[in-house]
N, C-alpha and C positions, 0 to 999 in steps of 0.2 A: 756695226749695223744695229738696227733698232731691236729692242726686246720688249715683250709684253709688259705693261705696267700693272701694278696691283689693281688699279681702277679697271683696266680692261679685263683682267681676269675675273674681277668681281662681277662685271657685267656679263661675262660669258657664263659664269656659274648660275646666273639667274635665268638663262635662256631655256634650259631643258624642261623645267616645270611648265613654262608658258608653251613650249613646243608640244609637250605631252598633252596639255589641256587642249591645244588647238587640234591635235590629231584625234583625240577622243571626241571632241565636239563635231569634227568633220565626219567621223565614221558614224556617229549616232544621229546628229541633227541634219546633216546634208541629205541623206537618203529620204528622211521624212519630209523635208521641204520639197525635194525633187518630185515626190509622189503627191504633192498638193496637200499634205497633212498640215495641221495647225502647228505653229512654232512651239518650241518647248516652253513650258510654264516655268516660272521662277522655282517652283518646288522640284521640277524635273532637272533643271540645270544644277540646283544645289545637290541633288542626289548624284549627278554625274561627277561634280567636283569632289564630293565626299568619297566617291568610289575611286577616283584618280588618286586622291590623297592617301587613301588606305592602301591602294596598290603600290604606290611609290614607297610608302613606309615599310611595307612587307617585302618589297623587292627593290632596294635602293640601287642595285646594279643597273636599273633602268636609266638612272641619271648618268652613270659612267658611259653606258652604251650610247646614249644620246650625245654626250660630249664628244666621244670618239667619232661618231658619224658626222656631227657638225664640223669638227676639225677637218675631216676628210673632204667634205663638200666645199668648205672654204678654201682648202688647199687646191682642189681641182679648179674651182672658179678663179682663184688668183692666178694660177698658172696659165689658164686659158686667156685671161685678161692681159697678162704680160706678153704672151705670144702674139696676141693681136696688136698690142702696142708696139712691140719690136718690129713686126711686119710693116706697120704703118710709118715707121721712123728710119727705115734702112738708109735712106740718103743722108739724113741728119747725123746718123751715128758715125759716118765716115767723112762728113763734110770737112774738107781741108781748111776751111776758114775757122773752124772751131776744134780742130784736132791736131795732134802731133802723131805722125806716122813713123814708126821705127820697124826694124826688121826688114822684111822683103815687101816693098810697096806693091809688088805684083803677086803677092803670095796667093796660094790657092785656098787659104782659110784665114779668117780674121778673128782676133781677140781684141775686144774693146774693153778698156778699163776706165771707169769713172773714179777719180782719186782726189784726195785732199792732202796737201803737204804736211799738215799737222795731225794726220790720222795715224795712230800707232799701228793699226792693222794694215794700212796701206804700206807702211814701212816694211812690215813683215812680208807682205805680198810682193813687194818689189823684187826680192830675191827669186821668187818663183817665176815672175814674168821675165826677168833677166835670163834665168836658166833656160826657160822654154824658148826664148828668142834665139839664144846661142845654139841650142840643140836642134832647132828646126829651121832650116834655111828657107822653107816655103811658108813660114808663118808671118802674117802681117799683124802688127800690134798697133792699135790706135789708142792713144792716151787722151782722155778728156778731163780738163781742169774743172773740178766740181767742188769749189771752195765753200763748204757748208759749216765750217767750224770757227767762224768768227772773222773779224777784220784782218787779223794777221794772215789767215789763209787766203783771203781775197788779194791782199798785197803780194803774197808770194806767187799766186797765180798770174797776177798782172805782169810781174817780172818774167815769169816763165814764158808767157805768151809773147812778150816783147823780145825775149832772147831767141825765140824760134825764127825771127827775122834775120838773125845773124849766124845761128848754128843749125845745122841739119844732120839728119841721119845718126850715125853712131856717136858723133861728137855731142849732139844734143842729148842723146840718151845718157851719155856719161854725165853731162850737167844735171839732168833730171835725177839720176841716181845719187849724185853727190848732194843735191838739195834734199832729196827724200831721206838721205842717210843722216841728216843733222839731228843731233840729240837735243831734245827740248823744243821750244816753240820756234817756228820759222816765220819771219816777217819779211817785208820788202827790203829792209836794210841788209838782212842776212843773205837774202837771195841775190841782191846786187853784188855783195861781197864775193859770193861764189862765182857769179857770172864774170866778174873781173878776172878771177883766176883762170878762166877759160878764154881770155883774150877778147871779151865782148867790149864793144865801144859803149861805155856807161852813159855818156851824154845822149847818144842815140837811143839807148835802151830806156832812159828816163822819159824821153819824148814819146816813144812807142807805148810805154806804160799808160800814159795819159790819153792816148789816141782813142777816138770814138770806136774804132774797130776792136780794140782790146776790151773795152767795156761791153760792147755788143756780143763779143765771143763768149764772155763769162755769162752774161744774161741769157744767151741762147742755150748754153749748155745746162744751166740751172733749170730753165724752162723745160728742156728736153728731159732732164732727170725727173721733173715733176710729172710729166706726161707718162713716163715709164713707171712711175710709182716707186722711185728709188728713195729709200728711207735712211741710207747711210753709205759709208764708203769702207773698203772698196766694193764696187759693184761691177761685175764682168758681164758682158753680153757675148755669148757663144752660140752661133746659129740663131735659133729662135728662143733661146732661154736666157734668163737673167740669173746670175749666180751671185749671191750676196756673201760678203765676208772673205777673209783670208783662208780659203778652204785648202790650200796647199797645192804644190806643183803636180802631184800625182792625180788629184781630182780634176784639175784643169786639163791636164794632158789627156785623161780618159775621155773627157767630153769633146775635146778637139779631135781626137782620133775617131770617135763615133760619128761626128759630123762629116768627116772625110769618107767614112764607110757608107753611111746611109742618109746623110743630110740632116740627121737629128742628133741631139746630145745623148739620147738613149735609144739605141737600135732595137731594143727589146720592147719598147713601148709602142 
């Protein structure tokens, strides 16, 4: 998953002073303007800026407090935006044309995973998803090919999508796990090699790889990921929440259990 860059951190560090200035000007200038008084003169504005500067220098913790509050607001806003995005994409998230369903197709709860076959964190998360699927007979798992790590990943996904025309259910999941378990880079040739081991008709698979439906499936999933604001893999959708990264089996199970109890990933929230 994506992490903040030095550039983004630098931009964030510049915000508190501007925020503080804005707040001070709002508390001093706005009431005056609202009462019909004359706008602040350049001298008055300079005096306010000097006062702000002096206050921050003497109380530098103001900057830290502002950063904490800014992060809190951004987190809340991002979570709300993601919930709204998930709510608007319910049908697309489980669309059989762009998904692989494993576990119980009629399960009472759904775990959606956006993954890339060359993502090391997806390889780690594979064990968690497998364990959850085996331990919970009422869990529906939806796999979404989200090849964002280069041409090799796109090739591997094209093979995987083609293979779903020949393998279903547990057998497809075995193929998926075998492909995900490959050490090093995975490309189309390696994916076809593994598919052959599962008895797949390779000539048919090659044709399906090049089919318009295969290309459309990948394009639709990538577009869906963009609308959901996905910045990396793995990304899980549980209830109305997007969970980024290989967070571990226990964390995923806790959220799934909460959705069963109260319809949300956090029943206390």
